[in-house]
N, C-alpha and C positions, 0 to 999 in steps of 0.2 A: 372175554378177553382182551388183555391189554396188547397192541402190539406198537413196536417205537413206532413214530414215524419219521419220516426221512427229513424232516423239517427239525426234529431236534437232534440231528447227528451233522448238518452241513454246514458248511463255513460260509458265513454271511459276508466276510470280506471278499466278494468277487474280484480277480483282475479282472480284465475284458480288453476286447478291441470293437472299434468299429469297422465300417468298409472299407474306410479309406485310408484306416490305420496302414503307416509304412511296412515292409518287410524287415526291416532292421528293426523299427520297435518293437515290432511282437516278438524277434527275436532276445532284446532286450528287457523286455518284460518279465516273459519265461527264467531267463537267467537269473534276473535282480531277484524275483521272489521262487525262485526254487521249484517251479514247476514246471510239468511235463505237457501241459494245453490247456487254452482257456477259451471262453465263449466270444462268436462276434455278435455285436448285437446293434438295433436299429437305432432312430431317432426316439423313439419309445419305450425304448430300455427290452423290447421284446428278440430273441436269440433268433437268430438266422442261418447262422451256424457254426462251426468249432474248430478251431486249430488245435494241430499235436506237434511234436516235436518230429514225428513222421512226415509231416508235410512240408516241413521247414530241410528234412533230410533231402526229401527228394525233390526239391526247387534248387539245393545245392548239389547234388547228385549229377542232376541235367546238365550243370551252368559248366560248358567247353571249358578245358585248359587253358594257360594262353599263348601254345602255339598251338594248340586244336583248331581246326577249320570248322567255322559253326554249322551243324546241321538242321538241315530243312524237313520238318516234318510234314508229313502229308496224311492230313488230316481227315481226309475222305477215305482211307483206309481204314482208320482206328476203331474200333469198337469203342461205346461212349463211354467205359470204363477207361480205357486208353485215353481216351480225347480228353476225358477228367485232367488225367496226371499228366499229358505233354500242356494241358492250360497253367497246370500249377509251377511248371518247369520254368513257366514267365512270367508269374505273379510277381506284381511289386506290392500288392496290397492284401491285407487281408480281406478284401472280399474275394479276391481271384484267390486267394490262397486255403480258406476254407473250405471244410466238407461241411455240404448241405443235399437233404435238409438234418437238421439239428435230430439227433436222440437226446430224450426229456426228461425230467421227473416232476412230479408235482410237491409240495410241502407236504400233505397228506397222504400220499403213497406210504404205506408200511415198506420196513428197510429189506422185507422178502420181494415183494414188486419190483422195489429200486433193482437189484440183486439177480433176478429173472432178467429186467432190464438188460445189464449190461453183459449176462452172458450172452442171451440171444444178438446180441448186434455186436459182443466182441469188443467194447469200450470199457475204459478203464475208468473214466468219470463223467455225470451228467450234470449240466445245467439243470436247476430248482426254480421250478415258477412257481408263481400265487396262481388264485383264481382267474385273475385277468392275462391268464400268461405272458406275465414282465417275467424278469430276473431277479429271482430274488436269495440266490445262493448256487451253491456246488456241492456235488458230494461225489468221494473218490471211493474206490474198494477197500483202505482202508479205513475210513468213515464207517462204514457200513460193518464192519469186523468189529468194531466197538459193542454192538450186540452181544457177542460171547463172550465180552467181561463182564457180563453181570455175575454174582455171587452165587453161589449153590445156593444160600439160604435164599438168597431174594427169588431165585426159580421155586425153590421148595412153598413157599410162603404161598406165592402164584398160582401152584398146581395144589395146594388146599384150599385158600380161599376161593380164588374166581373156579376154576374146573368142580371139584369136588365137592364143594360147599354150595355156590351160587347155584351152578347151573345142575346136577347129579344133586343136590338137599340130602347130601350123604352124612350123617351124621361124624359130629367129632371123633377123630381117632380111629375112622371104623376101618381106612384102608391107611397102612404105613407107607409113608413116602420117604425116599432119600436120595441124596442127589448128590453126583460124586463126578468132579470134572464134568459139570455138564449134562453127564447121563441119569436118568431119571428110572427107578427104582420103584415098583408099584408090588405089596401085596397086602392080600385081605379076600374078602368073600364079597361079593355082589350078587345081588335079586336076577341078574337078567345075565344071559353073554353078551347081548345086543349093548349095552352100558358097558361093559369091559371094552368093546371096539369103541365107543366113543369116546371113554377118556382117553385112553391111547392116543387115539384122532387127535383130542383136541392139545393133551400135552403135548405134542409132536411140533404145533405149531406155536409154542410158546418161545417167544424171543432169546436165544441161549440157549436150548435146549440142544443138546448134541446127539442127541438118541434116548427111546423108551424102551424098560427088559420091563416088559408083562407077565406078572407072577401072582396075577390075579386068580380068582378061581369064580364059580355062579354055581345058583341053584335050578337055572332053568335056563335050557338052551333055547333060548325063540327063535332063534335061526332056523332052525328046523320044520317050523311051521309053515306051513302055505301060505300065501299074502290073502288067500279070502279067509283063513281063519285064525290071521291073527288080530290082538287085540293089543290097539299099542295105548299104554298107560304109564305115566309120569311124566315127570320133569322133561325127559328125553327124546318126546314124542316127535318135534321136530326136526329133530336132527338125523334120528331114524327115519324120517320120511324123507330126507335129502341124500340120505347115502345109497 
């Protein structure tokens, strides 16, 4: 089964900063390229942090007005997160402004893995690294959504060829497959109930699939057999043992 990789949707021309890049230059880069964040790299092109518009806003928000007395911060009484925010309020360079450690992805990660990482860490972009952990691209939430632009015809072909044909070894046209707006509907008869579950599970993982409607029937309900009595046969045995 094919899965689109992060490397296939990432942007390779990455706007970046170094540890010593001045605050105003970071702001200029974001504005000039109309982006909301960028990675910070070291001399070996390895990502050491990321900067977002939020970091810049925090810096500006902490700047006193022209007639406002300068506030003194008691760092010792602050939490670690608060101390980090306080330090950013006085940052003059990218290295002092950035958030670390950076949340990243690798070019050979699947789009699903990258989406989970974004959701888990609540970030909008991920610097993309190669096998040597050097920066090779950047991927955003919008980039990941490209997977849902796959046509229904492409999805149907993958279901029939990769899942039903190559994996489950089912005869051509034994299962009717229709795809509408990314929703796959399966209609037909299979030998075992466990194989219908495998088919649905695998198809749900295909890039671009929004949902699976299971209208499959089966001859044998092998899920009712006791484990010691089950005789696993056929090409789906490995899948059954992992479920």
